[in-house]
C-alpha positions in Angstrom: 267.2 42.1 99.1 270.1 39.8 99.9 270.1 36.1 99.0 269.8 35.1 102.7 266.9 37.4 103.3 265.2 36.1 100.1 265.7 32.6 101.3 264.1 33.2 104.7 261.1 35.1 103.2 260.7 32.3 100.6 260.5 29.7 103.4 257.8 31.8 105.2 255.8 32.0 102.0 256.2 28.2 101.6 254.9 27.6 105.1 251.9 29.9 104.5 251.0 28.1 101.3 251.2 24.7 103.2 248.9 26.0 106.0 246.4 27.5 103.5 246.4 24.3 101.4 245.9 22.3 104.6 242.9 24.5 105.6 241.2 24.5 102.2 241.4 20.8 101.4 241.0 19.7 105.0 237.8 21.7 105.5 236.3 20.5 102.3 237.1 16.8 102.9 235.8 17.1 106.5 232.4 16.6 104.9 233.0 12.9 105.0 232.8 13.0 108.8 229.6 15.1 108.7 227.9 12.8 106.2 226.2 10.3 108.5 225.2 12.9 111.1 223.4 14.9 108.4 221.8 11.8 107.0 220.5 10.8 110.4 219.3 14.4 111.2 217.2 14.8 108.0 216.5 11.3 106.8 217.7 12.0 103.3 219.1 9.4 101.0 222.9 9.1 101.1 223.1 10.0 97.4 221.3 13.3 98.1 223.7 14.2 100.9 226.8 13.2 98.8 225.6 15.6 96.1 226.7 18.4 98.5 230.3 17.2 98.2 230.0 16.8 94.4 228.8 20.4 94.1 231.8 21.5 96.2 234.2 19.6 93.9 232.6 21.0 90.8 232.4 24.6 92.2 236.1 24.4 93.1 237.1 23.1 89.7 235.1 25.5 87.6 236.2 28.5 89.6 240.0 27.9 89.1 240.3 30.2 86.0 238.5 32.9 87.9 240.8 32.5 90.9 243.9 32.7 88.7 242.5 35.9 87.0 241.7 37.4 90.4 245.2 36.7 91.6 246.8 38.3 88.5 244.7 41.4 89.0 244.5 41.9 92.8 247.1 39.7 94.4 247.2 37.2 97.2 245.7 39.3 100.0 242.3 39.5 98.2 242.3 35.9 97.0 243.3 34.3 100.3 241.1 36.7 102.3 238.1 35.8 100.1 238.8 32.1 100.5 238.8 32.3 104.3 235.7 34.5 104.3 233.8 32.2 102.1 234.7 29.1 104.0 234.0 30.7 107.4 230.6 32.1 106.3 229.7 28.8 104.5 230.3 26.7 107.7 228.5 29.3 109.9 225.4 29.3 107.6 225.5 25.5 107.3 224.8 25.3 111.0 221.4 26.9 110.5 220.4 25.0 107.3 217.1 23.2 107.1 216.9 22.3 103.4 219.2 20.3 101.1 219.6 23.2 98.7 220.8 25.4 101.5 223.6 22.9 102.3 224.4 22.6 98.6 224.7 26.4 98.3 226.9 27.0 101.4 228.9 23.7 101.8 228.9 23.1 98.1 229.1 26.3 96.0 230.5 28.7 98.5 232.9 26.3 100.3 234.1 25.0 96.9 235.0 28.5 95.7 236.6 29.3 99.1 238.8 26.2 98.9 239.9 27.0 95.4 241.1 30.4 96.7 243.3 28.7 99.2 244.5 25.9 96.9 247.1 25.0 94.3 246.4 27.8 91.7 247.2 30.8 94.0 249.9 28.9 95.8 251.7 28.0 92.6 251.6 31.5 91.3 253.2 32.8 94.6 255.8 30.0 94.9 257.1 30.4 91.3 258.3 33.9 92.3 260.5 32.6 95.1 261.9 29.1 94.2 262.9 29.1 90.6 264.7 25.8 89.8 263.6 24.4 93.2 260.0 25.1 92.3 258.9 21.4 92.0 260.2 20.6 95.4 258.6 23.7 96.9 255.3 22.8 95.3 255.5 19.3 96.6 255.7 20.6 100.1 252.8 23.1 99.6 250.6 20.6 97.8 251.2 18.0 100.5 249.3 20.4 102.8 246.2 18.8 101.4 247.1 15.4 102.9 248.0 17.1 106.2 244.6 18.8 106.1 242.8 15.5 105.8 244.8 14.0 108.6 244.2 17.0 110.9 240.7 18.2 110.1 238.8 14.9 110.0 239.6 13.8 113.5 239.1 17.4 114.8 235.7 17.6 113.1 234.8 14.2 114.7 235.8 15.5 118.1 233.7 18.6 117.6 230.7 16.6 116.4 231.0 14.3 119.5 231.1 17.3 121.8 228.6 19.8 120.2 226.7 17.9 117.5 227.1 18.6 113.7 225.5 22.0 113.9 227.7 23.1 116.8 230.8 21.7 115.1 230.0 23.9 112.0 229.5 26.9 114.2 232.9 26.4 116.0 234.7 25.8 112.7 233.1 28.8 111.0 233.9 31.1 113.8 237.5 29.9 114.0 238.0 30.4 110.2 236.6 33.9 110.3 238.9 34.8 113.2 241.9 33.8 111.1 241.0 36.5 108.6 242.4 39.3 110.8 246.0 38.0 111.1 245.9 36.9 107.4 245.0 40.3 106.1 247.7 42.0 108.3 250.5 40.0 106.7 253.0 41.8 104.4 251.5 40.5 101.2 253.1 43.1 99.0 256.5 41.8 100.1 255.4 38.2 99.7 254.1 38.7 96.2 257.2 40.6 95.0 259.3 37.4 94.9 263.0 37.0 95.0 264.5 39.6 92.7 266.5 37.3 90.4 263.8 34.7 90.2 261.0 37.3 89.6 263.0 38.7 86.7 263.2 35.2 85.2 259.4 34.8 85.6 258.6 37.8 83.5 257.5 37.3 79.9 259.9 35.9 77.4 259.0 35.6 73.7 260.4 38.9 72.7 258.6 40.7 75.6 255.2 39.9 74.2 254.2 37.5 77.0 251.3 35.1 77.0 247.6 35.8 77.0 244.9 33.2 77.7 243.8 33.4 74.0 247.3 32.8 72.8 247.8 30.0 75.3 244.6 28.3 74.1 246.2 28.0 70.6 249.3 26.2 71.9 249.5 22.5 72.1 251.0 22.5 75.6 247.9 24.1 77.0 245.6 21.3 75.9 248.1 18.6 76.6 248.4 19.8 80.3 244.6 20.3 80.5 244.0 16.7 79.3 246.7 15.3 81.7 244.9 17.0 84.6 241.4 15.9 83.4 242.0 12.2 82.6 244.3 11.7 85.6 241.7 13.2 88.0 238.9 11.0 86.5 241.0 7.9 87.0 242.2 8.7 90.5 238.9 10.0 91.9 236.9 7.2 90.3 238.8 4.8 92.6 239.7 6.9 95.7 236.1 7.6 96.7 235.2 3.9 96.9 238.4 2.3 98.1 237.2 1.6 101.7 233.9 0.2 100.5 235.7 -2.0 98.0 238.2 -3.4 100.5 235.3 -4.2 102.9 233.4 -5.9 100.1 236.3 -8.2 99.3 236.7 -9.3 102.9 238.8 -6.8 104.9 237.5 -5.7 108.3 236.2 -2.1 108.1 238.7 -0.7 110.6 241.6 -2.3 108.7 240.3 -1.0 105.4 239.8 2.5 106.7 243.2 2.5 108.5 245.1 1.2 105.4 243.6 3.8 103.1 244.0 6.5 105.6 247.7 5.8 105.6 247.8 7.1 102.1 247.5 10.6 103.6 251.0 10.1 105.0 252.3 8.8 101.8 251.2 11.8 99.7 254.1 13.9 101.0 256.6 11.1 100.4 255.4 10.5 96.9 255.4 14.2 96.0 258.9 14.8 97.4 260.3 11.7 95.7 258.9 12.4 92.3 259.9 16.1 92.5 263.4 15.1 93.6 263.7 12.8 90.6 262.9 15.7 88.3 266.5 17.1 88.9 268.1 13.6 88.6 266.5 12.0 85.6 264.4 14.8 84.1 260.8 15.8 84.2 259.3 13.6 81.6 260.8 10.3 82.9 259.8 11.3 86.5 256.2 12.0 85.5 256.0 8.7 83.5 257.5 6.8 86.4 254.8 8.1 88.7 252.1 6.9 86.2 253.8 3.5 86.1 253.4 3.2 89.9 249.8 4.3 89.7 249.0 1.7 87.1 250.7 -1.0 89.2 248.6 0.1 92.1 245.4 -0.2 90.1 246.5 -3.7 89.0 247.0 -4.7 92.6 243.6 -3.3 93.5 242.0 -5.6 90.9 244.0 -8.6 92.2 242.8 -7.9 95.7 239.3 -8.8 94.6 240.5 -12.3 93.8 243.4 -12.8 96.3 242.7 -10.5 99.3 245.8 -10.4 101.5 247.9 -7.9 103.4 250.8 -7.9 100.9 248.7 -6.9 98.0 246.9 -4.3 100.2 250.2 -2.8 101.2 251.4 -2.8 97.6 248.2 -1.0 96.4 248.4 1.6 99.2 252.1 2.2 98.5 251.9 2.5 94.8 248.5 4.1 94.3 248.3 6.1 97.5 251.8 7.6 97.2 251.2 8.8 93.7 247.9 10.7 94.4 248.9 14.2 93.4 252.6 13.3 93.0 252.6 14.6 89.4 250.9 17.9 90.4 254.1 19.8 91.3 255.9 18.8 88.1 253.0 19.4 85.8 252.4 22.8 87.5 256.1 23.7 87.1 255.9 22.8 83.5 252.9 25.1 83.0 254.7 27.9 84.9 257.8 27.6 82.8 256.0 27.4 79.4 253.4 30.2 80.1 255.4 32.5 82.5 254.4 36.1 82.5 251.9 38.5 84.0 248.9 36.3 83.1 250.3 33.0 84.2 247.6 32.8 87.0 244.8 33.1 84.5 246.4 30.5 82.2 247.2 28.0 84.9 243.8 28.4 86.4 242.3 27.5 83.0 244.5 24.5 82.7 243.6 23.4 86.3 240.0 23.5 85.3 240.7 20.1 83.7 241.5 18.6 87.1 238.4 20.1 88.7 236.1 18.7 86.0 237.9 15.4 86.1 237.6 15.0 89.9 233.8 15.7 89.8 233.2 13.4 86.8 235.4 10.7 88.3 233.7 10.5 91.6 230.3 10.5 90.0 231.0 8.1 87.2 232.7 5.6 89.6 229.5 5.4 91.7 227.4 5.1 88.5 229.5 2.3 87.1 229.2 0.4 90.4 225.4 0.8 90.5 225.1 -0.3 86.9 227.3 -3.4 87.1 226.8 -4.3 90.7 230.6 -4.7 91.1 234.0 -3.0 90.7 235.5 -4.6 87.6 234.1 -1.9 85.2 235.1 0.8 87.6 238.7 -0.3 87.9 239.0 -0.8 84.1 237.5 2.7 83.5 240.0 4.2 86.0 242.9 2.4 84.3 242.0 3.7 80.9 241.8 7.2 82.1 245.1 7.1 83.9 246.8 5.8 80.7 245.2 8.7 78.8 246.5 11.1 81.4 250.0 9.9 80.7 249.8 10.0 76.9 250.5 13.8 76.5 254.0 13.2 77.9 254.5 10.4 75.4 253.2 12.0 72.2 253.1 15.9 72.6 256.4 17.4 71.4 256.1 20.4 73.7 256.1 18.1 76.7 258.9 15.8 75.5 261.7 18.3 75.6 263.8 18.7 78.7 262.3 21.1 81.3 263.0 24.7 80.8 264.0 24.3 77.1 
């Protein structure tokens, strides 16, 4: 395979990863649009209905090691096909649900697993075989598909609900997802999974040809450092993100302005990811990651100040700093894991590391609501988020394996 042919195929793979990420994250987060119609239809408490989304986050996070293992053993066709099949079936069954546990099972457990099969773990394993030193930038593009999914699927879901009701909307989405299975399975996945020859050779095991196993990785400081980075960062970010609009409304902003301002963060996700990933090649990985944390911390400080001095400038500063750094570290941290633990079992290892992010996101969203209910305000919530973000940055300050230049 020539260099030009490899470049073209690599771009096709990148586009596919972007679209699959967009579908997985967009379909899961579309639940926010279905929330009120389901509450009105059944008369359940909002907390009961939100539990469906929490189950989806937990299911997605806990399944990541399994998804990585499945990719290592059976490749992308099986993993991506399973993801679409689960999401399509989950939405189709949700349209017939009459009990809360039925929605928790299909929209929570099944949809969460389906989204994990279309998300960052399989995409990262595939992209590392095509982009080599440009991996962080490629991952930034693929990961930003999540933001595009939110921007695309939420208004589409609302249009379907307005036209067909929430059950009809789930039927339409479920059928459309299942129809996508046919072209997906017919794609030349053997060629896509082979990778660019020169880069694929580099991705094979080093360390005297022994390679990494999950058990061996579990004994390495880098594994737990990256796990903790994912976990604590997710706790801090999701603790705030779920309640941003409510907080802004409570401090005096009109609901439409609050929702629009926070919605703009979906646009900034791509900007933040590409900027931080570009800095990786200019100033190095560790400074780039720490700089992203500095912006996140500045954004949290502005959010706290908004409670005392609500104004448009602070709001813009918060959205710019905090919104643009949601997920901005993901491509670099993923690239770090791929470089340290490269080999035939990198999917299993990276899936286990990503489990930290899945657990953190579920714990963060739940604990943020709990802290607000306990205290009747947002001060403790913001302080809790700040502590966790700082803890997320600490491994890049104190762990030797993460303080060296990338690739060394």
